[in-house]
C-alpha positions as CSV (number, residue, x, y, z in Angstrom):
1,X,15.5,-23.5,-75.8
2,X,14.1,-25.5,-73.0
3,X,12.5,-29.0,-73.1
4,X,9.0,-29.0,-71.9
5,X,7.6,-32.1,-70.4
6,X,4.0,-33.1,-70.6
7,X,1.7,-30.1,-69.9
8,X,-1.6,-30.1,-68.2
9,X,-3.6,-27.0,-68.9
10,X,-4.2,-24.9,-65.8
11,X,-8.0,-25.2,-66.1
12,X,-7.8,-29.0,-66.2
13,X,-5.4,-29.0,-63.3
14,X,-7.7,-26.8,-61.2
15,X,-10.8,-28.9,-62.1
16,X,-9.0,-32.2,-61.5
17,X,-8.4,-31.7,-57.7
18,X,-9.5,-29.6,-54.8
19,X,-7.3,-26.8,-53.7
20,X,-5.7,-28.7,-50.7
21,X,-4.7,-31.6,-53.0
22,X,-3.2,-29.2,-55.6
23,X,-1.2,-27.5,-52.9
24,X,0.0,-30.8,-51.6
25,X,0.9,-32.0,-55.1
26,X,3.0,-28.9,-55.8
27,X,4.8,-29.1,-52.4
28,X,5.5,-32.8,-53.0
29,X,7.1,-32.0,-56.5
30,X,9.1,-28.8,-56.0
31,X,11.5,-29.5,-58.8
32,X,8.7,-29.9,-61.3
33,X,7.3,-26.5,-60.5
34,X,10.6,-24.6,-60.0
35,X,11.1,-21.3,-61.8
36,X,13.4,-21.2,-64.9
37,X,16.4,-19.8,-63.0
38,X,16.0,-22.4,-60.2
39,X,15.6,-25.2,-62.8
40,X,18.8,-24.0,-64.6
41,X,20.7,-23.9,-61.3
42,X,19.5,-27.4,-60.3
43,X,20.5,-28.7,-63.7
44,X,24.0,-27.2,-63.5
45,X,24.5,-28.6,-60.0
46,X,23.4,-32.0,-61.1
47,X,25.8,-31.9,-64.0
48,X,28.7,-30.9,-61.7
49,X,27.9,-33.8,-59.3
50,X,27.8,-36.2,-62.2
51,X,31.2,-35.0,-63.4
52,X,32.7,-35.5,-59.9
53,X,31.2,-38.9,-59.6
54,X,32.6,-39.9,-63.0
55,X,36.1,-38.8,-61.9
56,X,35.8,-40.9,-58.7
57,X,34.6,-43.9,-60.7
58,X,37.6,-43.6,-63.0
59,X,40.0,-43.3,-60.1
60,X,38.4,-46.4,-58.4
61,X,38.8,-48.3,-61.7
62,X,42.4,-47.4,-61.9
63,X,43.1,-48.4,-58.3
64,X,41.3,-51.7,-58.8
65,X,43.5,-52.4,-61.9
66,X,46.6,-51.6,-59.9
67,X,45.6,-53.8,-57.0
68,X,44.8,-56.6,-59.5
69,X,48.3,-56.4,-61.0
70,X,49.9,-57.1,-57.6
């Protein structure tokens, strides 16, 4: 099951802006309009990066504690 953010019906989106502005909006927000497989890939990569950063943060904390003990 996916979480859907706020949804603007297609007809309202088309009526709200001219074609050039809609194209520019979609190009400026590529992650918002990504396909489901691309969205899943981006989410997995973000999770992996967060895990790696958490490990580095833990290691930095341990090093700081060791330095403080000296």
